[in-house]
PDB file of N, CA, C and O in Angstrom, chain B, residues numbered from 101:
ATOM      1  N   MET B 101     -87.108 -18.673  37.509  1.00  0.00           N
ATOM      2  CA  MET B 101     -87.530 -18.399  36.154  1.00  0.00           C
ATOM      3  C   MET B 101     -88.913 -17.747  36.178  1.00  0.00           C
ATOM      4  O   MET B 101     -89.783 -18.153  36.949  1.00  0.00           O
ATOM      5  N   ILE B 102     -89.108 -16.759  35.351  1.00  0.00           N
ATOM      6  CA  ILE B 102     -90.379 -16.049  35.240  1.00  0.00           C
ATOM      7  C   ILE B 102     -91.201 -16.710  34.138  1.00  0.00           C
ATOM      8  O   ILE B 102     -90.685 -16.995  33.057  1.00  0.00           O
ATOM      9  N   SER B 103     -92.466 -16.951  34.410  1.00  0.00           N
ATOM     10  CA  SER B 103     -93.322 -17.595  33.418  1.00  0.00           C
ATOM     11  C   SER B 103     -93.713 -16.598  32.321  1.00  0.00           C
ATOM     12  O   SER B 103     -93.681 -15.385  32.526  1.00  0.00           O
ATOM     13  N   ASP B 104     -94.078 -17.127  31.170  1.00  0.00           N
ATOM     14  CA  ASP B 104     -94.548 -16.283  30.068  1.00  0.00           C
ATOM     15  C   ASP B 104     -95.785 -15.484  30.476  1.00  0.00           C
ATOM     16  O   ASP B 104     -95.925 -14.319  30.104  1.00  0.00           O
ATOM     17  N   SER B 105     -96.674 -16.105  31.236  1.00  0.00           N
ATOM     18  CA  SER B 105     -97.888 -15.394  31.654  1.00  0.00           C
ATOM     19  C   SER B 105     -97.560 -14.249  32.608  1.00  0.00           C
ATOM     20  O   SER B 105     -98.218 -13.210  32.559  1.00  0.00           O
ATOM     21  N   ASP B 106     -96.559 -14.413  33.474  1.00  0.00           N
ATOM     22  CA  ASP B 106     -96.149 -13.321  34.362  1.00  0.00           C
ATOM     23  C   ASP B 106     -95.546 -12.166  33.570  1.00  0.00           C
ATOM     24  O   ASP B 106     -95.817 -11.001  33.864  1.00  0.00           O
ATOM     25  N   LEU B 107     -94.724 -12.487  32.560  1.00  0.00           N
ATOM     26  CA  LEU B 107     -94.148 -11.438  31.704  1.00  0.00           C
ATOM     27  C   LEU B 107     -95.244 -10.695  30.957  1.00  0.00           C
ATOM     28  O   LEU B 107     -95.251  -9.465  30.911  1.00  0.00           O
ATOM     29  N   GLN B 108     -96.170 -11.444  30.374  1.00  0.00           N
ATOM     30  CA  GLN B 108     -97.264 -10.827  29.632  1.00  0.00           C
ATOM     31  C   GLN B 108     -98.095  -9.920  30.535  1.00  0.00           C
ATOM     32  O   GLN B 108     -98.457  -8.813  30.135  1.00  0.00           O
ATOM     33  N   ALA B 109     -98.396 -10.372  31.735  1.00  0.00           N
ATOM     34  CA  ALA B 109     -99.188  -9.578  32.673  1.00  0.00           C
ATOM     35  C   ALA B 109     -98.467  -8.279  33.044  1.00  0.00           C
ATOM     36  O   ALA B 109     -99.098  -7.228  33.154  1.00  0.00           O
ATOM     37  N   LEU B 110     -97.154  -8.350  33.237  1.00  0.00           N
ATOM     38  CA  LEU B 110     -96.396  -7.142  33.558  1.00  0.00           C
ATOM     39  C   LEU B 110     -96.412  -6.163  32.396  1.00  0.00           C
ATOM     40  O   LEU B 110     -96.592  -4.964  32.607  1.00  0.00           O
ATOM     41  N   VAL B 111     -96.226  -6.650  31.171  1.00  0.00           N
ATOM     42  CA  VAL B 111     -96.261  -5.770  30.005  1.00  0.00           C
ATOM     43  C   VAL B 111     -97.623  -5.084  29.905  1.00  0.00           C
ATOM     44  O   VAL B 111     -97.690  -3.886  29.633  1.00  0.00           O
ATOM     45  N   VAL B 112     -98.693  -5.820  30.119  1.00  0.00           N
ATOM     46  CA  VAL B 112    -100.040  -5.238  30.061  1.00  0.00           C
ATOM     47  C   VAL B 112    -100.199  -4.149  31.124  1.00  0.00           C
ATOM     48  O   VAL B 112    -100.719  -3.075  30.822  1.00  0.00           O
ATOM     49  N   ARG B 113     -99.766  -4.402  32.352  1.00  0.00           N
ATOM     50  CA  ARG B 113     -99.885  -3.393  33.420  1.00  0.00           C
ATOM     51  C   ARG B 113     -99.022  -2.170  33.132  1.00  0.00           C
ATOM     52  O   ARG B 113     -99.453  -1.037  33.345  1.00  0.00           O
ATOM     53  N   ALA B 114     -97.795  -2.400  32.644  1.00  0.00           N
ATOM     54  CA  ALA B 114     -96.899  -1.278  32.346  1.00  0.00           C
ATOM     55  C   ALA B 114     -97.464  -0.424  31.225  1.00  0.00           C
ATOM     56  O   ALA B 114     -97.444   0.803  31.322  1.00  0.00           O
ATOM     57  N   LYS B 115     -97.963  -1.038  30.173  1.00  0.00           N
ATOM     58  CA  LYS B 115     -98.507  -0.275  29.052  1.00  0.00           C
ATOM     59  C   LYS B 115     -99.768   0.473  29.454  1.00  0.00           C
ATOM     60  O   LYS B 115    -100.029   1.565  28.949  1.00  0.00           O
ATOM     61  N   ALA B 116    -100.546  -0.099  30.352  1.00  0.00           N
ATOM     62  CA  ALA B 116    -101.737   0.604  30.850  1.00  0.00           C
ATOM     63  C   ALA B 116    -101.336   1.870  31.604  1.00  0.00           C
ATOM     64  O   ALA B 116    -102.102   2.831  31.667  1.00  0.00           O
ATOM     65  N   ALA B 117    -100.132   1.865  32.175  1.00  0.00           N
ATOM     66  CA  ALA B 117     -99.649   3.034  32.912  1.00  0.00           C
ATOM     67  C   ALA B 117     -98.945   4.039  32.004  1.00  0.00           C
ATOM     68  O   ALA B 117     -98.547   5.110  32.461  1.00  0.00           O
ATOM     69  N   THR B 118     -98.789   3.702  30.713  1.00  0.00           N
ATOM     70  CA  THR B 118     -98.090   4.591  29.778  1.00  0.00           C
ATOM     71  C   THR B 118     -99.044   5.071  28.704  1.00  0.00           C
ATOM     72  O   THR B 118    -100.210   5.354  28.979  1.00  0.00           O
ATOM     73  N   TYR B 119     -98.548   5.162  27.481  1.00  0.00           N
ATOM     74  CA  TYR B 119     -99.305   5.674  26.351  1.00  0.00           C
ATOM     75  C   TYR B 119    -100.461   4.778  25.934  1.00  0.00           C
ATOM     76  O   TYR B 119    -101.428   5.275  25.355  1.00  0.00           O
ATOM     77  N   ALA B 120    -100.403   3.501  26.198  1.00  0.00           N
ATOM     78  CA  ALA B 120    -101.446   2.584  25.749  1.00  0.00           C
ATOM     79  C   ALA B 120    -102.703   2.679  26.615  1.00  0.00           C
ATOM     80  O   ALA B 120    -103.768   2.213  26.209  1.00  0.00           O
ATOM     81  N   GLY B 121    -102.591   3.264  27.772  1.00  0.00           N
ATOM     82  CA  GLY B 121    -103.734   3.437  28.661  1.00  0.00           C
ATOM     83  C   GLY B 121    -103.914   4.914  28.960  1.00  0.00           C
ATOM     84  O   GLY B 121    -103.436   5.768  28.214  1.00  0.00           O
ATOM     85  N   ASP B 122    -104.579   5.202  30.013  1.00  0.00           N
ATOM     86  CA  ASP B 122    -104.753   6.590  30.450  1.00  0.00           C
ATOM     87  C   ASP B 122    -103.728   6.887  31.534  1.00  0.00           C
ATOM     88  O   ASP B 122    -104.060   7.481  32.560  1.00  0.00           O
ATOM     89  N   GLY B 123    -102.506   6.485  31.316  1.00  0.00           N
ATOM     90  CA  GLY B 123    -101.481   6.544  32.342  1.00  0.00           C
ATOM     91  C   GLY B 123    -100.649   7.799  32.367  1.00  0.00           C
ATOM     92  O   GLY B 123    -101.030   8.848  31.846  1.00  0.00           O
ATOM     93  N   ASP B 124     -99.488   7.653  32.996  1.00  0.00           N
ATOM     94  CA  ASP B 124     -98.612   8.761  33.342  1.00  0.00           C
ATOM     95  C   ASP B 124     -98.129   9.587  32.151  1.00  0.00           C
ATOM     96  O   ASP B 124     -98.070  10.813  32.248  1.00  0.00           O
ATOM     97  N   LEU B 125     -97.788   8.959  31.044  1.00  0.00           N
ATOM     98  CA  LEU B 125     -97.227   9.725  29.925  1.00  0.00           C
ATOM     99  C   LEU B 125     -98.242  10.706  29.362  1.00  0.00           C
ATOM    100  O   LEU B 125     -97.908  11.867  29.122  1.00  0.00           O
ATOM    101  N   TYR B 126     -99.467  10.266  29.149  1.00  0.00           N
ATOM    102  CA  TYR B 126    -100.487  11.188  28.639  1.00  0.00           C
ATOM    103  C   TYR B 126    -100.812  12.268  29.668  1.00  0.00           C
ATOM    104  O   TYR B 126    -101.029  13.426  29.311  1.00  0.00           O
ATOM    105  N   ALA B 127    -100.844  11.889  30.931  1.00  0.00           N
ATOM    106  CA  ALA B 127    -101.101  12.882  31.976  1.00  0.00           C
ATOM    107  C   ALA B 127    -100.030  13.962  31.968  1.00  0.00           C
ATOM    108  O   ALA B 127    -100.299  15.111  32.317  1.00  0.00           O
ATOM    109  N   GLU B 128     -98.803  13.591  31.566  1.00  0.00           N
ATOM    110  CA  GLU B 128     -97.707  14.551  31.478  1.00  0.00           C
ATOM    111  C   GLU B 128     -97.683  15.263  30.130  1.00  0.00           C
ATOM    112  O   GLU B 128     -96.825  16.115  29.899  1.00  0.00           O
ATOM    113  N   GLY B 129     -98.617  14.926  29.235  1.00  0.00           N
ATOM    114  CA  GLY B 129     -98.696  15.585  27.934  1.00  0.00           C
ATOM    115  C   GLY B 129     -97.608  15.147  26.968  1.00  0.00           C
ATOM    116  O   GLY B 129     -97.186  15.940  26.126  1.00  0.00           O
ATOM    117  N   ARG B 130     -97.142  13.912  27.064  1.00  0.00           N
ATOM    118  CA  ARG B 130     -96.101  13.443  26.153  1.00  0.00           C
ATOM    119  C   ARG B 130     -96.434  12.048  25.636  1.00  0.00           C
ATOM    120  O   ARG B 130     -97.218  11.312  26.235  1.00  0.00           O
ATOM    121  N   PHE B 131     -95.819  11.707  24.511  1.00  0.00           N
ATOM    122  CA  PHE B 131     -96.046  10.408  23.929  1.00  0.00           C
ATOM    123  C   PHE B 131     -94.744   9.624  23.793  1.00  0.00           C
ATOM    124  O   PHE B 131     -94.771   8.397  23.692  1.00  0.00           O
ATOM    125  N   LEU B 132     -93.616  10.311  23.790  1.00  0.00           N
ATOM    126  CA  LEU B 132     -92.311   9.671  23.792  1.00  0.00           C
ATOM    127  C   LEU B 132     -91.558  10.078  25.052  1.00  0.00           C
ATOM    128  O   LEU B 132     -91.915  11.045  25.725  1.00  0.00           O
ATOM    129  N   GLY B 133     -90.542   9.344  25.346  1.00  0.00           N
ATOM    130  CA  GLY B 133     -89.728   9.647  26.522  1.00  0.00           C
ATOM    131  C   GLY B 133     -89.580   8.418  27.377  1.00  0.00           C
ATOM    132  O   GLY B 133     -90.397   7.500  27.300  1.00  0.00           O
ATOM    133  N   GLY B 134     -88.574   8.391  28.170  1.00  0.00           N
ATOM    134  CA  GLY B 134     -88.316   7.233  29.002  1.00  0.00           C
ATOM    135  C   GLY B 134     -89.413   6.973  30.005  1.00  0.00           C
ATOM    136  O   GLY B 134     -90.085   7.894  30.468  1.00  0.00           O
ATOM    137  N   PHE B 135     -89.583   5.720  30.330  1.00  0.00           N
ATOM    138  CA  PHE B 135     -90.593   5.332  31.308  1.00  0.00           C
ATOM    139  C   PHE B 135     -90.122   4.076  32.022  1.00  0.00           C
ATOM    140  O   PHE B 135     -89.602   3.156  31.390  1.00  0.00           O
ATOM    141  N   THR B 136     -90.302   4.035  33.332  1.00  0.00           N
ATOM    142  CA  THR B 136     -89.960   2.865  34.136  1.00  0.00           C
ATOM    143  C   THR B 136     -91.166   2.493  34.982  1.00  0.00           C
ATOM    144  O   THR B 136     -91.819   3.350  35.578  1.00  0.00           O
ATOM    145  N   TYR B 137     -91.446   1.197  35.021  1.00  0.00           N
ATOM    146  CA  TYR B 137     -92.563   0.687  35.806  1.00  0.00           C
ATOM    147  C   TYR B 137     -92.066  -0.504  36.615  1.00  0.00           C
ATOM    148  O   TYR B 137     -91.639  -1.509  36.046  1.00  0.00           O
ATOM    149  N   GLY B 138     -92.120  -0.398  37.920  1.00  0.00           N
ATOM    150  CA  GLY B 138     -91.705  -1.485  38.785  1.00  0.00           C
ATOM    151  C   GLY B 138     -92.901  -2.212  39.360  1.00  0.00           C
ATOM    152  O   GLY B 138     -93.899  -1.589  39.722  1.00  0.00           O
ATOM    153  N   ASP B 139     -92.803  -3.527  39.444  1.00  0.00           N
ATOM    154  CA  ASP B 139     -93.906  -4.334  39.948  1.00  0.00           C
ATOM    155  C   ASP B 139     -93.312  -5.547  40.669  1.00  0.00           C
ATOM    156  O   ASP B 139     -93.042  -6.571  40.042  1.00  0.00           O
ATOM    157  N   GLY B 140     -93.116  -5.433  41.945  1.00  0.00           N
ATOM    158  CA  GLY B 140     -92.542  -6.540  42.696  1.00  0.00           C
ATOM    159  C   GLY B 140     -91.089  -6.764  42.334  1.00  0.00           C
ATOM    160  O   GLY B 140     -90.267  -5.857  42.461  1.00  0.00           O
ATOM    161  N   GLN B 141     -90.771  -7.952  41.889  1.00  0.00           N
ATOM    162  CA  GLN B 141     -89.397  -8.313  41.563  1.00  0.00           C
ATOM    163  C   GLN B 141     -89.022  -8.019  40.115  1.00  0.00           C
ATOM    164  O   GLN B 141     -87.893  -8.301  39.713  1.00  0.00           O
ATOM    165  N   LEU B 142     -89.938  -7.459  39.317  1.00  0.00           N
ATOM    166  CA  LEU B 142     -89.663  -7.178  37.911  1.00  0.00           C
ATOM    167  C   LEU B 142     -89.733  -5.683  37.636  1.00  0.00           C
ATOM    168  O   LEU B 142     -90.520  -4.966  38.254  1.00  0.00           O
ATOM    169  N   THR B 143     -88.907  -5.217  36.705  1.00  0.00           N
ATOM    170  CA  THR B 143     -88.922  -3.819  36.294  1.00  0.00           C
ATOM    171  C   THR B 143     -89.022  -3.750  34.777  1.00  0.00           C
ATOM    172  O   THR B 143     -88.245  -4.383  34.063  1.00  0.00           O
ATOM    173  N   TYR B 144     -89.991  -2.971  34.289  1.00  0.00           N
ATOM    174  CA  TYR B 144     -90.194  -2.714  32.869  1.00  0.00           C
ATOM    175  C   TYR B 144     -89.606  -1.340  32.561  1.00  0.00           C
ATOM    176  O   TYR B 144     -89.897  -0.373  33.266  1.00  0.00           O
ATOM    177  N   VAL B 145     -88.790  -1.244  31.527  1.00  0.00           N
ATOM    178  CA  VAL B 145     -88.198   0.033  31.125  1.00  0.00           C
ATOM    179  C   VAL B 145     -88.443   0.226  29.632  1.00  0.00           C
ATOM    180  O   VAL B 145     -88.226  -0.688  28.837  1.00  0.00           O
ATOM    181  N   ASP B 146     -88.897   1.422  29.256  1.00  0.00           N
ATOM    182  CA  ASP B 146     -89.067   1.798  27.854  1.00  0.00           C
ATOM    183  C   ASP B 146     -88.166   3.001  27.622  1.00  0.00           C
ATOM    184  O   ASP B 146     -88.378   4.065  28.204  1.00  0.00           O
ATOM    185  N   GLU B 147     -87.162   2.831  26.773  1.00  0.00           N
ATOM    186  CA  GLU B 147     -86.220   3.910  26.448  1.00  0.00           C
ATOM    187  C   GLU B 147     -86.346   4.213  24.958  1.00  0.00           C
ATOM    188  O   GLU B 147     -86.378   3.294  24.139  1.00  0.00           O
ATOM    189  N   ASN B 148     -86.416   5.480  24.606  1.00  0.00           N
ATOM    190  CA  ASN B 148     -86.497   5.830  23.192  1.00  0.00           C
ATOM    191  C   ASN B 148     -85.869   7.186  22.932  1.00  0.00           C
ATOM    192  O   ASN B 148     -85.670   7.995  23.838  1.00  0.00           O
ATOM    193  N   THR B 149     -85.561   7.406  21.654  1.00  0.00           N
ATOM    194  CA  THR B 149     -85.002   8.681  21.220  1.00  0.00           C
ATOM    195  C   THR B 149     -85.756   9.138  19.982  1.00  0.00           C
ATOM    196  O   THR B 149     -86.361   8.338  19.268  1.00  0.00           O
ATOM    197  N   GLY B 150     -85.706  10.432  19.746  1.00  0.00           N
ATOM    198  CA  GLY B 150     -86.339  10.993  18.568  1.00  0.00           C
ATOM    199  C   GLY B 150     -87.596  11.774  18.904  1.00  0.00           C
ATOM    200  O   GLY B 150     -87.902  12.050  20.064  1.00  0.00           O
ATOM    201  N   GLU B 151     -88.303  12.114  17.857  1.00  0.00           N
ATOM    202  CA  GLU B 151     -89.551  12.863  17.955  1.00  0.00           C
ATOM    203  C   GLU B 151     -90.606  12.128  17.141  1.00  0.00           C
ATOM    204  O   GLU B 151     -90.330  11.065  16.586  1.00  0.00           O
ATOM    205  N   VAL B 152     -91.795  12.673  17.065  1.00  0.00           N
ATOM    206  CA  VAL B 152     -92.875  12.004  16.352  1.00  0.00           C
ATOM    207  C   VAL B 152     -92.525  11.768  14.876  1.00  0.00           C
ATOM    208  O   VAL B 152     -93.028  10.818  14.275  1.00  0.00           O
ATOM    209  N   GLY B 153     -91.675  12.612  14.285  1.00  0.00           N
ATOM    210  CA  GLY B 153     -91.272  12.441  12.894  1.00  0.00           C
ATOM    211  C   GLY B 153     -90.435  11.199  12.668  1.00  0.00           C
ATOM    212  O   GLY B 153     -90.511  10.577  11.609  1.00  0.00           O
ATOM    213  N   ARG B 154     -89.637  10.838  13.657  1.00  0.00           N
ATOM    214  CA  ARG B 154     -88.798   9.637  13.567  1.00  0.00           C
ATOM    215  C   ARG B 154     -88.317   9.295  14.972  1.00  0.00           C
ATOM    216  O   ARG B 154     -87.769  10.147  15.672  1.00  0.00           O
ATOM    217  N   PHE B 155     -88.522   8.058  15.374  1.00  0.00           N
ATOM    218  CA  PHE B 155     -88.093   7.624  16.703  1.00  0.00           C
ATOM    219  C   PHE B 155     -87.730   6.151  16.687  1.00  0.00           C
ATOM    220  O   PHE B 155     -88.125   5.405  15.790  1.00  0.00           O
ATOM    221  N   GLU B 156     -86.979   5.751  17.682  1.00  0.00           N
ATOM    222  CA  GLU B 156     -86.649   4.340  17.893  1.00  0.00           C
ATOM    223  C   GLU B 156     -86.504   4.110  19.382  1.00  0.00           C
ATOM    224  O   GLU B 156     -86.227   5.031  20.150  1.00  0.00           O
ATOM    225  N   GLY B 157     -86.698   2.869  19.771  1.00  0.00           N
ATOM    226  CA  GLY B 157     -86.588   2.586  21.192  1.00  0.00           C
ATOM    227  C   GLY B 157     -86.500   1.114  21.488  1.00  0.00           C
ATOM    228  O   GLY B 157     -86.484   0.264  20.597  1.00  0.00           O
ATOM    229  N   VAL B 158     -86.443   0.845  22.773  1.00  0.00           N
ATOM    230  CA  VAL B 158     -86.373  -0.537  23.252  1.00  0.00           C
ATOM    231  C   VAL B 158     -87.142  -0.627  24.569  1.00  0.00           C
ATOM    232  O   VAL B 158     -87.033   0.245  25.431  1.00  0.00           O
ATOM    233  N   GLU B 159     -87.914  -1.688  24.702  1.00  0.00           N
ATOM    234  CA  GLU B 159     -88.565  -2.029  25.964  1.00  0.00           C
ATOM    235  C   GLU B 159     -87.821  -3.235  26.518  1.00  0.00           C
ATOM    236  O   GLU B 159     -87.432  -4.128  25.766  1.00  0.00           O
ATOM    237  N   HIS B 160     -87.627  -3.261  27.809  1.00  0.00           N
ATOM    238  CA  HIS B 160     -87.038  -4.460  28.393  1.00  0.00           C
ATOM    239  C   HIS B 160     -87.539  -4.664  29.813  1.00  0.00           C
ATOM    240  O   HIS B 160     -87.908  -3.721  30.513  1.00  0.00           O
ATOM    241  N   ILE B 161     -87.539  -5.934  30.212  1.00  0.00           N
ATOM    242  CA  ILE B 161     -87.942  -6.325  31.560  1.00  0.00           C
ATOM    243  C   ILE B 161     -86.785  -7.095  32.171  1.00  0.00           C
ATOM    244  O   ILE B 161     -86.202  -7.983  31.549  1.00  0.00           O
ATOM    245  N   SER B 162     -86.468  -6.729  33.410  1.00  0.00           N
ATOM    246  CA  SER B 162     -85.412  -7.439  34.125  1.00  0.00           C
ATOM    247  C   SER B 162     -85.858  -7.726  35.552  1.00  0.00           C
ATOM    248  O   SER B 162     -86.762  -7.085  36.089  1.00  0.00           O
ATOM    249  N   GLY B 163     -85.200  -8.704  36.141  1.00  0.00           N
ATOM    250  CA  GLY B 163     -85.469  -9.052  37.524  1.00  0.00           C
ATOM    251  C   GLY B 163     -84.714  -8.130  38.466  1.00  0.00           C
ATOM    252  O   GLY B 163     -83.887  -7.327  38.035  1.00  0.00           O
ATOM    253  N   ALA B 164     -85.000  -8.249  39.733  1.00  0.00           N
ATOM    254  CA  ALA B 164     -84.357  -7.409  40.754  1.00  0.00           C
ATOM    255  C   ALA B 164     -82.842  -7.577  40.746  1.00  0.00           C
ATOM    256  O   ALA B 164     -82.113  -6.652  41.107  1.00  0.00           O
ATOM    257  N   ASP B 165     -82.366  -8.746  40.339  1.00  0.00           N
ATOM    258  CA  ASP B 165     -80.928  -8.993  40.291  1.00  0.00           C
ATOM    259  C   ASP B 165     -80.299  -8.599  38.954  1.00  0.00           C
ATOM    260  O   ASP B 165     -79.111  -8.830  38.730  1.00  0.00           O
ATOM    261  N   GLY B 166     -81.114  -7.994  38.052  1.00  0.00           N
ATOM    262  CA  GLY B 166     -80.604  -7.553  36.758  1.00  0.00           C
ATOM    263  C   GLY B 166     -80.731  -8.583  35.648  1.00  0.00           C
ATOM    264  O   GLY B 166     -80.359  -8.304  34.508  1.00  0.00           O
ATOM    265  N   THR B 167     -81.245  -9.759  35.954  1.00  0.00           N
ATOM    266  CA  THR B 167     -81.423 -10.789  34.923  1.00  0.00           C
ATOM    267  C   THR B 167     -82.408 -10.296  33.874  1.00  0.00           C
ATOM    268  O   THR B 167     -83.530  -9.925  34.215  1.00  0.00           O
ATOM    269  N   PRO B 168     -82.010 -10.283  32.595  1.00  0.00           N
ATOM    270  CA  PRO B 168     -82.934  -9.851  31.540  1.00  0.00           C
ATOM    271  C   PRO B 168     -83.919 -10.969  31.192  1.00  0.00           C
ATOM    272  O   PRO B 168     -83.525 -12.126  31.040  1.00  0.00           O
ATOM    273  N   TYR B 169     -85.214 -10.613  31.065  1.00  0.00           N
ATOM    274  CA  TYR B 169     -86.244 -11.597  30.739  1.00  0.00           C
ATOM    275  C   TYR B 169     -86.964 -11.303  29.428  1.00  0.00           C
ATOM    276  O   TYR B 169     -87.524 -12.216  28.822  1.00  0.00           O
ATOM    277  N   TYR B 170     -86.963 -10.054  28.978  1.00  0.00           N
ATOM    278  CA  TYR B 170     -87.763  -9.670  27.813  1.00  0.00           C
ATOM    279  C   TYR B 170     -87.120  -8.454  27.165  1.00  0.00           C
ATOM    280  O   TYR B 170     -86.587  -7.581  27.851  1.00  0.00           O
ATOM    281  N   ARG B 171     -87.174  -8.402  25.825  1.00  0.00           N
ATOM    282  CA  ARG B 171     -86.642  -7.248  25.097  1.00  0.00           C
ATOM    283  C   ARG B 171     -87.434  -7.078  23.810  1.00  0.00           C
ATOM    284  O   ARG B 171     -87.713  -8.052  23.110  1.00  0.00           O
ATOM    285  N   LEU B 172     -87.789  -5.855  23.504  1.00  0.00           N
ATOM    286  CA  LEU B 172     -88.486  -5.519  22.271  1.00  0.00           C
ATOM    287  C   LEU B 172     -87.886  -4.239  21.715  1.00  0.00           C
ATOM    288  O   LEU B 172     -87.847  -3.222  22.409  1.00  0.00           O
ATOM    289  N   GLN B 173     -87.419  -4.273  20.478  1.00  0.00           N
ATOM    290  CA  GLN B 173     -86.918  -3.062  19.798  1.00  0.00           C
ATOM    291  C   GLN B 173     -88.010  -2.578  18.858  1.00  0.00           C
ATOM    292  O   GLN B 173     -88.718  -3.384  18.254  1.00  0.00           O
ATOM    293  N   TYR B 174     -88.149  -1.245  18.731  1.00  0.00           N
ATOM    294  CA  TYR B 174     -89.163  -0.689  17.846  1.00  0.00           C
ATOM    295  C   TYR B 174     -88.666   0.593  17.205  1.00  0.00           C
ATOM    296  O   TYR B 174     -87.698   1.201  17.662  1.00  0.00           O
ATOM    297  N   HIS B 175     -89.334   0.984  16.155  1.00  0.00           N
ATOM    298  CA  HIS B 175     -89.046   2.258  15.497  1.00  0.00           C
ATOM    299  C   HIS B 175     -90.289   2.699  14.742  1.00  0.00           C
ATOM    300  O   HIS B 175     -91.174   1.893  14.452  1.00  0.00           O
ATOM    301  N   GLY B 176     -90.346   3.960  14.432  1.00  0.00           N
ATOM    302  CA  GLY B 176     -91.503   4.478  13.712  1.00  0.00           C
ATOM    303  C   GLY B 176     -91.348   5.954  13.443  1.00  0.00           C
ATOM    304  O   GLY B 176     -90.289   6.541  13.667  1.00  0.00           O
ATOM    305  N   GLY B 177     -92.419   6.540  12.960  1.00  0.00           N
ATOM    306  CA  GLY B 177     -92.427   7.963  12.708  1.00  0.00           C
ATOM    307  C   GLY B 177     -93.511   8.365  11.734  1.00  0.00           C
ATOM    308  O   GLY B 177     -94.244   7.536  11.194  1.00  0.00           O
ATOM    309  N   ARG B 178     -93.584   9.633  11.535  1.00  0.00           N
ATOM    310  CA  ARG B 178     -94.581  10.210  10.644  1.00  0.00           C
ATOM    311  C   ARG B 178     -94.376   9.691   9.224  1.00  0.00           C
ATOM    312  O   ARG B 178     -93.245   9.588   8.749  1.00  0.00           O
ATOM    313  N   ILE B 179     -95.474   9.368   8.555  1.00  0.00           N
ATOM    314  CA  ILE B 179     -95.410   8.877   7.196  1.00  0.00           C
ATOM    315  C   ILE B 179     -95.686   9.994   6.187  1.00  0.00           C
ATOM    316  O   ILE B 179     -94.981  10.092   5.183  1.00  0.00           O
ATOM    317  N   VAL B 180     -96.668  10.817   6.424  1.00  0.00           N
ATOM    318  CA  VAL B 180     -97.032  11.891   5.491  1.00  0.00           C
ATOM    319  C   VAL B 180     -96.813  13.225   6.152  1.00  0.00           C
ATOM    320  O   VAL B 180     -97.058  14.265   5.541  1.00  0.00           O
TER     321      VAL B 180
END
């Protein structure tokens, strides 16, 4: 079993490597698009569709054996 603190730490590291930090997505000049971050026995995946005007996605973390540990669905888009 993965502890809550281990899950939280992985999410923080993965987001630091994506749009929330100075990570890979910004370096590639994008804000949406799939992203995978592996860290030991856990893998964080962010999958989304759409453009800045309207998008939806899901983040999930699974173990090396495919056991799901975390899931977050989101959506958003331009307001004005």
